[in-house]
C-alpha positions, -999 to 999 in steps of 0.1 A, spaced: 223 633 276 186 625 279 186 617 317 196 642 344 233 642 351 246 637 386 271 664 397 291 658 429 306 689 444 334 686 470 333 721 487 335 733 524 321 768 516 283 770 515 285 804 497 308 792 470 285 761 466 255 784 461 273 805 435 286 775 415 251 759 417 235 791 404 261 793 376 253 758 364 215 765 366 219 795 344 232 772 316 198 753 317 215 720 324 193 693 339 212 678 368 211 664 403 234 682 427 252 665 456 274 685 480 301 669 501 325 687 525 344 657 539 359 625 527 332 603 541 303 621 523 324 622 491 330 585 490 294 577 501 279 598 472 303 581 447 292 546 458 254 552 461 245 579 435 248 579 397 276 605 393 285 618 359 308 648 369 330 657 399 337 693 409 363 698 436 379 726 456 417 724 459 421 728 496 396 717 524 401 717 562 401 679 566 404 667 530 420 680 498 415 678 460 446 658 454 434 629 475 399 631 459 415 631 424 435 600 433 405 581 446 384 591 416 410 580 391 416 547 409 379 537 413 360 558 388 385 566 360 357 574 334 341 603 355 354 637 345 371 657 374 372 695 373 391 716 399 370 747 409 393 767 432 407 801 441 441 811 430 463 782 420 498 782 404 499 775 367 525 748 373 503 731 399 473 732 376 493 716 347 505 689 371 469 681 381 459 679 345 487 654 339 476 634 369 442 629 354 422 661 360 399 670 331 401 708 336 405 736 361 384 767 367 392 797 389 363 808 412 368 844 401 363 834 365 332 811 367 321 820 332 345 792 321 327 767 343 297 759 321 319 754 289 343 733 309 314 712 322 299 707 288 332 698 273 338 673 301 303 658 297 310 655 260 342 637 267 323 614 291 297 606 264 325 598 240 341 575 265 308 557 271 304 553 233 339 540 231 332 514 257 300 505 238 321 501 206 345 478 226 315 457 238 302 455 203 337 445 191 338 418 218 304 405 207 316 404 171 346 384 183 323 359 201 302 357 169 333 349 149 342 323 175 308 308 172 311 307 134 345 290 138 326 263 158 301 260 129 330 255 105 344 228 128 310 210 125 311 215 88 346 199 87 332 169 107 304 165 82 329 167 54 350 140 71 319 118 74 311 124 37 347 114 28 344 82 48 311 74 30 328 81 -3 357 57 7 331 30 16 314 35 -18 348 34 -35 355 1 -17 321 -13 -27 328 -2 -63 362 -21 -62 343 -53 -50 317 -48 -77 344 -44 -103 360 -77 -90 326 -95 -93 321 -80 -128 356 -93 -138 347 -128 -124 315 -127 -143 333 -116 -175 357 -146 -171 327 -170 -166 311 -155 -197 343 -160 -216 344 -197 -205 308 -202 -215 314 -184 -248 343 -208 -254 321 -238 -246 294 -224 -269 320 -220 -296 331 -257 -292 294 -268 -292 288 -248 -324 317 -265 -340 304 -299 -329 269 -290 -343 285 -279 -376 304 -313 -378 272 -333 -370 252 -313 -396 279 -320 -421 277 -358 -412 240 -357 -415 242 -340 -449 266 -368 -460 243 -395 -447 213 -378 -463 232 -377 -496 240 -414 -492 204 -421 -484 192 -402 -515 217 -423 -536 204 -455 -519 168 -445 -526 177 -438 -563 193 -473 -565 163 -489 -549 140 -471 -573 161 -483 -602 159 -519 -589 121 -516 -585 118 -505 -621 140 -534 -632 118 -558 -612 87 -543 -628 103 -548 -662 112 -584 -653 77 -590 -639 62 -577 -672 85 -599 -691 74 -628 -669 38 -621 -676 46 -620 -713 65 -653 -709 35 -668 -690 12 -657 -718 35 -672 -744 36 -704 -723 -2 -706 -723 -2 -700 -761 25 -727 -765 5 -751 -744 -25 -745 -765 -2 -748 -795 12 -781 -780 -22 -794 -775 -30 -784 -810 3 -794 -823 10 -828 -809 37 -831 -833 54 -802 -820 53 -817 -784 89 -827 -782 101 -794 -796 77 -777 -772 90 -797 -742 125 -788 -751 116 -752 -754 96 -756 -722 126 -772 -704 147 -743 -717 122 -718 -706 120 -735 -672 157 -732 -668 154 -695 -678 126 -691 -653 147 -707 -626 176 -684 -634 152 -654 -634 136 -667 -601 171 -670 -586 178 -634 -598 145 -624 -583 154 -640 -549 187 -622 -550 170 -589 -559 145 -594 -530 174 -601 -506 192 -569 -519 159 -550 -515 155 -564 -480 191 -554 -472 185 -520 -486 153 -516 -465 173 -526 -434 199 -500 -443 172 -475 -448 158 -483 -413 193 -480 -398 199 -447 -415 164 -435 -405 171 -444 -369 204 -426 -370 186 -396 -386 161 -396 -358 189 -398 -332 208 -370 -351 176 -349 -351 171 -355 -314 207 -345 -307 203 -314 -330 171 -305 -311 189 -310 -277 218 -289 -290 194 -262 -302 177 -262 -268 212 -259 -251 221 -231 -275 188 -213 -266 196 -218 -228 231 -205 -233 218 -176 -254 193 -168 -226 221 -170 -201 242 -147 -223 213 -122 -226 209 -123 -188 246 -119 -183 247 -90 -208 218 -73 -189 236 -78 -156 268 -64 -172 248 -34 -186 232 -29 -151 266 -30 -134 280 -6 -159 251 18 -153 257 14 -116 294 21 -120 285 52 -141 260 64 -115 285 59 -87 312 76 -107 288 105 -114 279 106 -77 316 106 -68 323 135 -93 294 155 -78 306 147 -43 341 158 -52 328 190 -68 307 197 -36 338 190 -15 359 214 -36 331 240 -35 328 237 3 366 240 7 366 272 -14 336 286 5 354 278 38 386 295 26 366 325 14 347 328 46 379 324 67 395 352 46 364 374 49 364 369 87 401 377 89 396 408 68 365 419 87 384 414 120 414 434 108 391 461 95 371 463 127 403 464 148 418 490 124 386 511 124 384 510 162 421 519 165 418 548 141 386 560 157 403 560 191 434 576 177 413 602 159 392 611 190 422 613 212 442 633 186 413 657 180 407 661 217 444 668 222 447 691 191 416 712 201 422 713 239 458 722 236 453 756 219 421 762 239 440 757 271 467 780 259 441 807 249 421 804 281 451 801 303 471 830 289 439 851 286 435 845 324 471 855 330 465 888 311 443 898 340 472 900 363 475 937 374 513 937 377 519 922 342 547 939 323 543 951 287 568 925 274 550 896 290 516 910 279 528 911 242 543 875 246 510 862 261 490 879 233 513 863 207 508 829 222 470 835 223 470 845 186 492 815 177 468 791 195 438 808 179 453 804 145 461 768 152 424 763 163 411 780 132 433 758 109 420 726 126 384 738 123 390 748 86 406 714 78 377 695 94 352 717 75 371 711 42 373 673 47 336 672 56 326 691 24 348 668 3 332 637 19 297 650 13 304 661 -23 297 698 -15 332 710 -24 331 727 -58 358 742 -80 360 777 -96 380 779 -128 397 812 -136 430 825 -152 458 822 -127 494 834 -129 512 805 -113 545 823 -111 530 852 -91 512 828 -68 544 809 -60 563 842 -54 535 852 -30 539 818 -11 577 823 -10 573 857 5 547 845 30 567 815 43 602 830 41 601 846 76 588 814 92 615 793 75 643 818 85 630 819 120 638 781 122 672 787 105 661 772 71 667 784 36 637 784 12 641 785 -26 616 790 -55 624 774 -88 605 781 -121 614 765 -155 587 781 -176 586 815 -194 564 842 -179 538 840 -207 535 802 -201 527 806 -164 491 819 -169 468 789 -169 431 781 -163 425 764 -129 411 769 -94 434 794 -78 423 787 -42 427 749 -46 463 752 -59 471 778 -32 457 754 -5 476 724 -19 510 743 -20 503 759 15 498 725 31 528 709 15 551 739 23 538 740 59 546 703 63 581 708 49 588 736 74 573 717 103 593 684 97 626 701 88 650 712 116 680 721 94 689 725 58 667 739 31 633 738 14 628 740 -24 595 743 -42 583 752 -77 571 738 -109 587 723 -140 580 719 -177 547 706 -190 542 673 -208 512 655 -224 489 634 -203 488 598 -215 459 586 -193 426 601 -182 431 617 -148 405 623 -122 415 598 -95 389 590 -69 372 624 -68 336 621 -55 325 656 -67 307 658 -100 325 691 -108 360 676 -109 381 684 -139 389 653 -161 418 657 -185 416 643 -220 445 624 -237 454 657 -255 456 678 -223 490 687 -211 501 684 -174 521 708 -153 541 693 -124 547 710 -90 570 698 -63 580 706 -27 614 692 -15 629 694 20 658 680 39 638 670 69 632 638 88 616 620 58 589 594 58 591 558 70 589 536 38 562 514 55 540 545 59 543 560 24 512 542 11 489 554 40 503 590 45 476 604 22 447 587 42 425 608 65 436 613 101 468 593 94 502 606 104 537 593 106 532 591 144 498 585 159 509 588 195 496 616 217 533 621 227 543 629 191 568 656 186 549 674 158 514 689 161 487 684 135 453 666 129 466 645 100 442 661 74 466 683 53 479 657 29 444 641 26 428 674 17 457 682 -8 452 648 -24 414 654 -27 420 689 -43 446 675 -68 422 648 -79 393 673 -82 415 693 -106 422 662 -126 458 655 -115 476 631 -92 500 634 -62 528 612 -51 559 609 -29 592 604 -47 617 580 -31 652 594 -32 682 571 -41 696 569 -6 663 556 8 661 530 -20 696 518 -12 694 516 26 658 508 30 654 532 59 651 569 65 670 573 98 695 597 84 669 624 76 672 621 38 643 644 33 610 642 13 599 652 -22 562 655 -28 551 661 -64 517 667 -80 503 675 -114 473 694 -127 459 699 -163 477 726 -181 449 747 -198 466 778 -213 
């Protein structure tokens, strides 16, 4: 801690206070010391000063450590509380630890005070960090809640866009109706134009007929004019002949009668020809009138044709305008359809994004909660697993100082101290191994190993421990002696089997334990697992595998926890009140070692477990693993 820590000491003896104060000063701890010898001062310091640690005597004249512990745990549960007292019964000390005391130190053994204080302050810092993690988790929950509000706003905007799309769809329906109406009008106009074209064709045919008749009439008139010219020429000739005859008559008096007769005859002929000429003139006048009538009709027909052409042009212009309008409406429809498609794609994308973010938030929340729970469980488990053997070592080491201790009790206490020390060393060794594995510093050393001798050594080592629990332990080997010498990492294989056999003995109360290895078989896939160390062995498709197994008749494993049993710091029971000790690292380390050697590890489900779906009858556990078989 960077700031000075506040230590509140409840003590009625000034000399003891000075000794304890000097002991703390010798550890070079920066602190502020507050001494209280009664309840009033004790409560006042707690309320007014920044206290990080409480030291308390067990018995005081007007106050006692039990009451001080009760008050501290009710009002300030996070502050560590250590009893520093004279002689106190072990049962009483254990009871106070159960009631919330952090530790207890005897005044005649103050060398334990400084480690106890440091351990308590370390626990205090861990508690502060845990609360900070809780605050951070709460802030994350509030952020998630705020993001949920944003998603609600996005949903509202999405609803608004849907309403706009519905309006545009309604407008598109109206536009389609108008377009259908215009198409019907255009069809009507097209029908009218078709009728007008038929009428125009009929009129053109009539005009062509009348023009043909007019041509014939003109030809007839031309023929008559030629006939008239011929007759006029003949008349001129006749007049010349008449003048010649008159001269002849004057010359020929004698021929006067004959000439008169001829003249009379000629006059008659002239009258006839004059009558014919009158008739021809009347016919010519009639034909001229007919020509005028037909010319007037032709003018009217031309005017009608010009009017119809102008109507056709107007209707063609209207048709062009209608086609342009139709083309514009079709383009608008296509634009709106494209906008609708884009809007639908955006809507689908937004929905997918919302679902992804909701799933991510749920996964993040679950991971955060699981991480916080595992961290809390790990810290509590490590604290419990380390403090339990340490308390046993320190407590029974203190009991060894008793002058009246018998030899039998002394040997028993030493055995308990050795057992607790071994447990402590195993925990520290597991933590160091898992740290090296995580950091990639764990290497492998390949050498020739006699698997059969190694398993016999393990059988001899664990046989006394198994028989002490009333268990039978068997070793099975299906390979010939010359086939049991392989190239692998001896220490890794030994550690894997040691962890598995330890677990089998720990979780089996009655029955037997069997371990060994079976025949080899070729590997069909490249092994290696999830090993993070570059020196891991990787088997090739031609490398054979050797299979080991450890089988017990113990309590078995809950089917729901088979998948997570190989994870770090995970156990079948994560409660501090669990029946079996352990840090939850053995199977995780074994899995890492197996994968480093290029094999894999798994738990076989026995038939009874598959049929019943539970493991309440203690059907036992079989754990198998393989490693490459390099002979």
